[in-house]
C-alpha positions in Angstrom: -14.2 -17.4 -66.6 -11.6 -17.1 -63.9 -12.6 -18.5 -60.5 -12.2 -16.3 -57.5 -11.6 -17.4 -54.0 -13.7 -15.8 -51.2 -11.8 -13.0 -49.6 -10.9 -13.2 -46.0 -10.4 -10.1 -43.9 -7.8 -11.2 -41.4 -7.9 -7.7 -39.9 -11.2 -8.6 -38.4 -9.6 -11.4 -36.3 -9.0 -10.5 -32.7 -5.4 -9.4 -32.0 -3.4 -11.3 -29.4 -3.6 -9.5 -26.0 -0.6 -7.4 -25.1 2.0 -9.1 -22.9 1.0 -7.0 -19.9 -2.7 -7.9 -20.4 -1.7 -11.6 -20.7 0.1 -11.3 -17.4 -2.8 -9.6 -15.7 -5.2 -12.3 -16.8 -2.9 -15.1 -15.8 -2.3 -13.5 -12.4 -6.0 -12.9 -11.8 -6.7 -16.6 -12.7 -3.9 -17.9 -10.5 -5.1 -15.8 -7.6 -8.7 -17.0 -8.0 -7.5 -20.7 -8.0 -5.6 -20.1 -4.7 -8.7 -19.7 -2.6 -9.4 -22.5 -0.2 -6.1 -24.3 -1.1 -3.4 -25.7 1.1 -0.9 -23.2 -0.2 -3.0 -20.3 1.2 -3.4 -22.0 4.6 0.3 -22.8 4.7 1.1 -19.1 4.1 -1.2 -17.9 6.9 -0.2 -20.5 9.5 3.5 -21.3 8.7 4.9 -18.5 11.0 2.9 -19.6 14.0 4.9 -22.7 14.9 8.4 -21.3 15.4 6.9 -18.3 17.3 4.8 -20.7 19.5 7.9 -22.8 20.4 9.8 -19.7 21.4 6.8 -18.3 23.3 6.5 -21.5 25.4 10.2 -21.5 26.1 10.1 -18.0 27.5 6.8 -18.5 29.2 8.0 -21.5 31.2 11.8 -20.9 31.3 12.0 -17.1 30.9 13.3 -16.5 34.4 16.2 -18.8 33.8 17.0 -17.3 30.4 16.8 -13.7 31.7 18.8 -14.5 34.9 21.8 -12.6 33.5 19.7 -9.5 32.9 19.4 -7.4 29.9 16.5 -6.8 27.5 14.3 -9.8 26.7 13.5 -8.6 23.2 16.8 -9.4 21.5 16.9 -12.9 22.9 13.2 -13.5 22.0 13.6 -12.2 18.5 16.9 -14.0 17.7 15.6 -17.3 19.1 12.4 -17.1 17.1 14.3 -16.2 13.9 16.9 -19.0 14.4 14.1 -21.5 15.0 12.4 -20.6 11.8 15.6 -20.2 9.7 17.2 -23.5 10.7 14.7 -25.8 9.1 11.2 -24.5 9.0 11.6 -21.6 6.6 13.4 -23.7 3.9 10.8 -26.4 4.2 8.0 -23.8 4.0 9.4 -22.5 0.7 9.7 -26.1 -0.7 6.1 -26.8 0.2 4.7 -23.5 -1.0 6.2 -23.7 -4.5 5.1 -27.3 -4.9 1.5 -26.6 -3.7 1.1 -23.6 -6.0 2.3 -25.4 -9.1 0.4 -28.6 -8.1 -2.9 -26.7 -8.5 -2.6 -27.1 -12.3 -1.0 -30.6 -12.1 -3.8 -32.0 -9.9 -6.4 -30.8 -12.3 -4.4 -32.0 -15.4 -4.9 -28.5 -16.7 -1.6 -27.6 -18.2 -2.6 -28.4 -21.8 -5.8 -26.5 -21.4 -3.9 -23.6 -19.8 -1.5 -23.3 -22.7 -4.4 -23.4 -25.1 -5.7 -20.1 -23.7 -4.7 -16.8 -25.3 -1.9 -16.4 -22.8 1.7 -17.0 -23.6 4.0 -19.3 -21.7 5.9 -16.3 -20.4 2.8 -14.9 -18.8 2.0 -18.2 -17.2 5.6 -18.6 -15.9 5.8 -15.1 -14.5 2.3 -15.2 -13.0 2.9 -18.2 -10.9 6.3 -16.9 -9.9 4.9 -13.5 -8.8 2.2 -15.3 -6.8 4.7 -17.5 -5.0 6.9 -14.4 -4.3 3.9 -12.6 -2.9 2.9 -15.5 -0.7 6.4 -15.8 0.6 6.4 -12.1 1.5 3.1 -12.4 3.2 4.3 -15.4 5.3 7.4 -13.5 6.4 5.4 -10.4 7.3 2.9 -12.5 9.3 5.9 -14.3 11.1 7.3 -10.9 12.1 4.0 -9.7 13.3 3.5 -12.8 15.4 7.0 -12.5 16.9 6.3 -8.9 18.1 2.8 -9.9 19.1 4.0 -12.8 21.2 6.5 -10.6 22.9 3.8 -8.1 23.8 1.6 -10.9 25.1 4.5 -12.1 27.3 4.8 -8.5 28.7 1.2 -9.0 30.0 1.4 -12.7 31.1 5.0 -12.6 32.4 5.7 -8.9 33.4 8.8 -9.9 35.4 10.6 -10.8 32.2 10.8 -7.1 31.3 9.3 -7.0 27.9 7.2 -3.9 28.8 10.2 -2.1 30.2 12.4 -2.1 27.1 12.0 -1.0 23.5 11.5 -3.2 20.5 14.5 -3.1 18.1 12.3 -2.2 15.1 15.2 -1.2 12.8 16.9 -4.6 13.3 13.6 -6.4 12.7 13.0 -4.6 9.4 16.5 -5.3 8.2 16.2 -9.0 9.2 12.9 -9.2 7.4 14.4 -7.8 4.1 17.5 -9.9 4.3 15.5 -13.1 5.1 13.3 -12.5 2.1 16.4 -12.2 -0.2 17.9 -15.3 1.4 14.8 -17.4 0.4 14.9 -16.3 -3.3 17.6 -18.7 -4.5 15.9 -21.9 -3.2 12.5 -20.6 -4.2 13.7 -20.3 -7.8 15.2 -23.8 -7.8 12.0 -25.4 -6.3 9.8 -23.4 -8.7 11.6 -24.8 -11.8 11.8 -28.3 -10.3 8.0 -28.2 -9.7 7.3 -27.0 -13.3 9.4 -29.8 -14.8 8.3 -32.7 -12.6 4.5 -32.7 -12.8 4.2 -34.3 -9.5 3.8 -33.1 -5.9 6.0 -35.8 -4.4 9.1 -35.4 -6.5 9.7 -31.6 -5.9 9.0 -32.0 -2.2 11.3 -35.0 -2.0 14.0 -33.1 -3.9 13.6 -30.0 -1.6 13.6 -32.0 1.6 16.6 -34.0 0.5 18.4 -30.8 -0.4 17.6 -29.2 3.0 18.9 -32.3 4.9 22.0 -32.4 2.7 22.6 -28.7 3.3 22.5 -29.1 7.1 25.1 -31.9 6.8 27.3 -29.6 4.7 27.2 -26.5 6.9 30.8 -27.0 7.9 31.9 -27.0 4.3 33.8 -23.9 3.3 31.6 -23.4 0.3 28.3 -23.9 2.1 27.4 -20.2 1.6 27.0 -20.9 -2.1 24.2 -23.5 -1.5 20.8 -21.7 -1.9 19.2 -23.9 0.8 21.7 -22.7 3.4 21.0 -19.0 2.9 18.0 -18.7 5.3 20.0 -20.3 8.1 23.0 -18.0 7.4 20.7 -14.9 7.6 19.0 -16.1 10.8 22.5 -16.3 12.4 23.4 -12.7 11.3 21.9 -11.0 14.4 24.4 -10.3 17.1 24.0 -9.4 20.7 25.9 -6.3 21.7 26.9 -4.7 25.0 23.9 -3.6 27.0 21.7 -6.4 25.7 21.0 -4.9 22.3 20.6 -6.6 19.0 22.3 -5.6 15.8 22.4 -6.8 12.2 24.4 -5.4 9.3 22.6 -3.0 7.0 23.9 -4.7 3.9 23.6 -8.1 2.1 25.9 -10.8 3.2 27.8 -13.0 0.6 25.4 -15.9 0.9 22.5 -13.5 0.2 24.2 -12.3 -3.0 24.6 -15.9 -4.0 20.9 -16.4 -3.4 20.1 -13.5 -5.8 22.5 -15.1 -8.3 20.7 -18.4 -8.1 17.4 -16.7 -8.4 18.3 -14.9 -11.6 20.3 -17.7 -13.2 17.8 -20.6 -12.5 14.8 -18.6 -13.6 16.4 -17.7 -16.9 17.5 -21.2 -17.6 14.2 -22.6 -16.5 12.2 -20.3 -18.8 14.4 -21.2 -21.8 13.9 -24.9 -21.2 10.1 -24.3 -20.7 9.8 -22.7 -24.1 11.2 -25.9 -25.7 9.1 -28.3 -23.7 6.1 -30.1 -25.1 2.9 -30.0 -23.0 1.9 -33.6 -22.1 -1.0 -32.9 -19.8 
């Protein structure tokens, strides 16, 4: 008598979630993990320091700064933006990417994460989207603080003339958009570095070293190709015009196009390498 094997109905096994569903689950999980973390606090507070510095300068030395006349808004906005873009904004992006990725590293949860019914692509894209969103929130809060601090000065120091002149909203919006683009290149580099070095110290050290090296190379003719130099280049894009106004070009500069190139190229390369990597923790 011929033996028969028990039949197995593989159609009853649950199907793998669709890619979009995987991404939604991964993004919901990453967002939940973000609560009460240093990354969230950094996002909410990072814009306050450069604005506070500029506020104090205008509060105590505003009479000297505005001695030549003109609208105080252009000087206040440009000073705040240059203070942030010179050093603080690149360092913020370095710390933000490292802190978000370190949530999994600290809990030694990478192996458990990849064992879930979620592909590596969803994990990679989820954390990237979260970092991009936090970066956007931080820049929006910084812009709101700049405008709010100027309005506060119009009350505390009315002689400076903040209340007598209009806010250059169009310039502020364009600077906000261009600054965000300028951060994308270094954000991608730091994200991939943080994924491959399962440590908080190494990515932060790499990022800080790159920022310092970039400042030393600013006079180099090819400095605009360095992703860590892009935020500074954009912060210097605002120009004072006759009558005390403030203008910025309504198009991306060369260094911002390079930033987009770095963003696309590094992420593609990083994802391809991630697919080949063995999970060790």
